[in-house]
C-alpha positions as CSV (number, residue, x, y, z in Angstrom):
1,X,159.6,63.8,169.0
2,X,158.2,64.8,164.9
3,X,161.0,65.8,162.7
4,X,160.8,70.0,162.5
5,X,159.2,70.7,158.0
6,X,162.4,70.8,155.3
7,X,163.4,73.9,155.5
8,X,162.2,75.5,151.6
9,X,163.7,79.0,150.4
10,X,161.9,81.3,148.8
11,X,163.1,81.1,145.6
12,X,161.0,78.4,143.9
13,X,160.1,78.7,140.3
14,X,157.8,77.0,137.9
15,X,158.5,75.7,134.3
16,X,155.7,76.0,131.9
17,X,156.1,74.1,128.7
18,X,153.7,73.7,125.9
19,X,153.7,70.4,124.5
20,X,152.6,71.5,121.2
21,X,154.9,74.7,119.9
22,X,157.8,76.3,121.4
23,X,155.9,78.2,123.9
24,X,157.5,78.2,127.9
25,X,158.4,80.7,130.5
26,X,159.9,79.7,134.3
27,X,157.2,81.7,136.5
28,X,157.9,83.0,139.7
29,X,154.6,82.0,141.7
30,X,152.5,78.8,141.5
31,X,149.4,81.3,140.5
32,X,151.2,83.1,137.7
33,X,152.0,79.9,136.2
34,X,148.5,78.6,136.3
35,X,147.2,81.7,134.5
36,X,149.9,81.2,132.1
37,X,149.0,78.1,131.1
38,X,145.3,78.9,131.2
39,X,145.3,81.6,128.8
40,X,147.8,79.7,126.6
41,X,145.4,76.6,126.5
42,X,142.4,79.2,125.8
43,X,144.1,80.7,123.3
44,X,145.4,77.8,121.3
45,X,143.9,74.3,122.7
46,X,147.8,73.0,123.6
47,X,148.3,70.7,126.0
48,X,150.4,72.9,128.7
49,X,152.5,71.4,131.6
50,X,153.8,73.1,134.9
51,X,156.3,71.4,137.0
52,X,158.1,73.1,139.7
53,X,161.7,73.2,139.8
54,X,163.8,72.2,142.8
55,X,166.1,75.3,144.4
56,X,168.3,73.1,145.6
């Protein structure tokens, strides 16, 4: 018998951090985080990372 998938809360957040300037934000969706990253990179050429924050 297989185990059920772990329950995931719908409160996931994504931390967007620029490695080259003080810009950072917390977004509600992965799409919003990717858009924030993409826009900042296009405008500045900076290195930006996105990480999922644990809801636990």
